[in-house]
C-alpha positions as CSV (number, residue, x, y, z in Angstrom):
1,M,5.2,11.8,-16.8
2,Y,5.6,9.9,-13.5
3,F,2.9,7.4,-14.2
4,I,4.9,4.9,-16.2
5,P,7.9,4.6,-13.8
6,L,5.5,4.3,-10.9
7,H,3.4,1.6,-12.6
8,Q,6.6,-0.3,-13.5
9,A,7.9,0.0,-9.9
10,F,4.6,-1.4,-8.5
11,D,4.6,-4.2,-11.0
12,V,8.2,-5.2,-10.2
13,A,7.5,-5.0,-6.4
14,E,4.5,-7.3,-6.8
15,R,6.0,-9.7,-9.2
16,E,9.5,-10.0,-7.8
17,L,9.1,-9.2,-4.1
18,G,5.6,-10.4,-3.5
19,I,4.5,-7.1,-2.2
20,P,0.8,-6.5,-3.1
21,A,0.1,-3.1,-4.7
22,L,-1.8,-1.1,-2.1
23,L,-1.6,2.0,-4.2
24,D,-2.8,3.0,-7.7
25,P,-0.2,4.9,-9.6
26,D,-2.8,6.8,-11.5
27,E,-4.5,7.9,-8.3
28,L,-1.1,8.9,-6.7
29,V,-0.4,11.2,-9.6
30,S,-3.9,12.7,-9.9
31,V,-4.7,13.6,-6.3
32,E,-3.4,16.6,-4.5
33,E,-2.8,14.7,-1.2
34,P,-2.3,10.9,-1.5
35,D,-3.3,8.5,1.2
36,L,-0.4,8.7,3.6
37,L,-1.2,5.5,5.5
38,S,-1.1,3.6,2.3
39,I,2.2,5.1,1.3
40,I,3.8,4.4,4.7
41,T,2.5,0.8,4.7
42,Y,3.8,0.1,1.2
43,V,7.2,1.7,1.9
44,S,7.5,-0.2,5.2
45,Q,6.9,-3.5,3.4
46,I,9.6,-2.7,0.9
47,Y,11.9,-1.8,3.7
48,C,11.3,-5.1,5.5
49,V,12.0,-7.1,2.4
50,F,15.4,-5.4,1.8
51,R,16.3,-5.4,5.4
52,G,15.7,-9.1,5.6
53,N,12.8,-9.0,8.1
54,S,10.3,-10.4,5.7
55,H,9.6,-14.0,4.7
56,V,8.9,-12.8,1.2
57,S,12.5,-12.0,0.6
58,Q,13.5,-15.6,1.3
59,K,11.0,-17.0,-1.2
60,I,12.1,-15.0,-4.2
61,P,13.0,-17.4,-6.9
62,V,15.5,-16.6,-9.6
63,N,13.3,-16.5,-12.7
64,N,14.2,-16.9,-16.2
65,E,12.8,-13.7,-17.8
66,S,11.4,-15.5,-20.9
67,S,9.5,-18.1,-18.8
68,S,8.2,-15.4,-16.5
69,T,7.0,-13.4,-19.4
70,K,5.5,-16.4,-21.1
71,R,3.6,-17.4,-17.9
72,Q,2.2,-13.9,-17.5
73,E,1.0,-13.9,-21.1
74,Q,-0.8,-17.2,-20.5
75,T,-2.5,-16.3,-17.2
76,H,-3.3,-12.6,-17.5
77,T,-6.4,-11.5,-19.2
78,R,-7.6,-8.0,-20.0
79,F,-10.7,-6.5,-18.5
80,S,-13.3,-5.3,-20.8
81,S,-13.6,-1.6,-21.2
82,D,-17.3,-1.6,-20.4
83,V,-16.8,-2.4,-16.7
84,V,-18.7,0.1,-14.6
85,R,-16.3,2.4,-12.8
86,S,-16.9,5.0,-10.2
87,S,-15.2,8.4,-10.1
88,D,-13.9,7.4,-6.7
89,K,-10.9,5.1,-7.4
90,R,-11.2,3.5,-3.9
91,V,-14.3,1.6,-4.9
92,C,-14.4,-2.2,-5.4
93,S,-14.7,-3.3,-9.0
94,V,-17.1,-6.1,-8.0
95,C,-19.5,-4.7,-5.3
96,H,-18.9,-0.9,-6.1
97,T,-18.5,0.0,-2.4
98,R,-15.5,1.8,-0.7
99,V,-12.4,-0.4,-0.1
100,H,-10.4,0.4,3.0
101,L,-6.7,-0.1,3.2
102,I,-6.8,-3.3,5.2
103,Q,-9.2,-4.9,2.7
104,R,-7.4,-3.8,-0.5
105,V,-6.4,-6.1,-3.4
106,L,-5.1,-4.2,-6.4
107,V,-4.9,-6.4,-9.5
108,K,-4.2,-5.1,-13.0
109,G,-5.3,-1.6,-12.0
110,H,-8.6,-2.8,-10.5
111,L,-9.3,-2.6,-6.8
112,Y,-11.2,-5.3,-4.9
113,H,-12.1,-6.2,-1.4
114,R,-10.3,-9.4,-0.3
115,S,-13.7,-11.0,0.1
116,C,-14.8,-9.9,-3.4
117,F,-11.7,-11.2,-5.2
118,R,-13.2,-14.8,-5.4
119,C,-14.2,-17.2,-8.1
120,S,-17.9,-16.8,-9.0
121,R,-18.2,-20.5,-9.4
122,C,-16.3,-22.2,-6.6
123,R,-16.1,-19.1,-4.2
124,R,-12.4,-19.7,-3.5
125,S,-10.0,-16.8,-3.2
126,L,-8.2,-16.0,-6.4
127,L,-4.6,-15.4,-7.0
128,P,-3.7,-12.3,-9.0
129,I,-1.9,-14.4,-11.7
130,S,-4.4,-17.2,-12.2
131,F,-7.9,-15.9,-12.9
132,T,-10.0,-14.9,-15.9
133,V,-12.9,-12.6,-16.4
134,D,-16.1,-14.0,-18.0
135,S,-16.6,-11.9,-21.2
136,E,-20.4,-12.1,-21.0
137,T,-21.0,-11.5,-17.3
138,G,-17.7,-9.8,-16.2
139,S,-17.5,-12.1,-13.2
140,L,-14.2,-13.4,-11.9
141,Q,-13.4,-17.0,-12.3
142,C,-10.5,-19.5,-11.7
143,S,-8.4,-19.9,-14.8
144,Y,-8.8,-23.7,-14.5
145,A,-12.0,-25.7,-14.5
146,C,-13.3,-25.6,-11.0
147,K,-16.4,-27.2,-9.4
148,P,-19.4,-24.9,-8.4
149,A,-19.6,-24.3,-4.7
150,S,-22.0,-26.4,-2.6
151,N,-24.7,-24.7,-0.5
152,H,-22.3,-24.9,2.5
153,D,-19.7,-22.8,0.7
154,R,-22.1,-20.0,-0.3
155,P,-22.5,-16.8,1.7
156,A,-25.7,-16.7,3.9
157,D,-27.4,-14.1,1.7
158,Q,-27.4,-16.4,-1.3
159,Y,-29.6,-19.1,0.4
160,S,-33.1,-19.3,-1.2
161,Q,-36.4,-19.2,0.7
162,N,-36.7,-23.0,0.3
163,D,-33.3,-23.5,2.0
164,T,-34.4,-21.4,5.0
165,S,-37.8,-23.2,5.3
166,E,-36.1,-26.6,5.3
167,K,-33.7,-25.5,8.0
168,D,-36.7,-24.2,10.1
169,G,-38.5,-27.5,9.6
170,D,-35.4,-29.4,10.8
171,R,-35.2,-27.2,13.9
172,S,-38.9,-27.8,14.8
173,E,-38.4,-31.6,14.5
174,T,-35.3,-31.4,16.7
175,D,-37.2,-29.3,19.3
176,G,-40.0,-31.8,19.3
177,D,-37.6,-34.6,20.1
178,R,-36.4,-32.8,23.2
179,S,-39.9,-32.7,24.8
């Protein structure tokens, strides 16, 4: 009963005011006691926008409704229904670990860590309106053709054994030069 108006309110706040959805409407309705810190944080962001203390309120463009709708249709994709979901709705859709309030990114009903909401090819942070989901792998990607990340852009845990041994070899040569 309350889900649709809540969902619409969060969508409007994110689209028109630039306030990211820290809350999931479905979770708010289904739990006995919602996360009060999330609610207070969200309401305070809305208060700041309407009070004029936020930079977001100054950046709100007057959009033509048809162009806004058209842009959303072009950039938004639907997630496949076979995405693994946990019974705990506070779990990241990518790494399946708990997401704390400060790390939350809620896009199209899916929760992510800020560090997980990245393109799987170029490793850049994604914008909620400009990404796609690979239909085969389910990985997040830029909606435009991006270049794969170089070794320097990859997280440390993705380096192979060869990369590590080359680094160690370089260090031993450098240490030998100091003698």
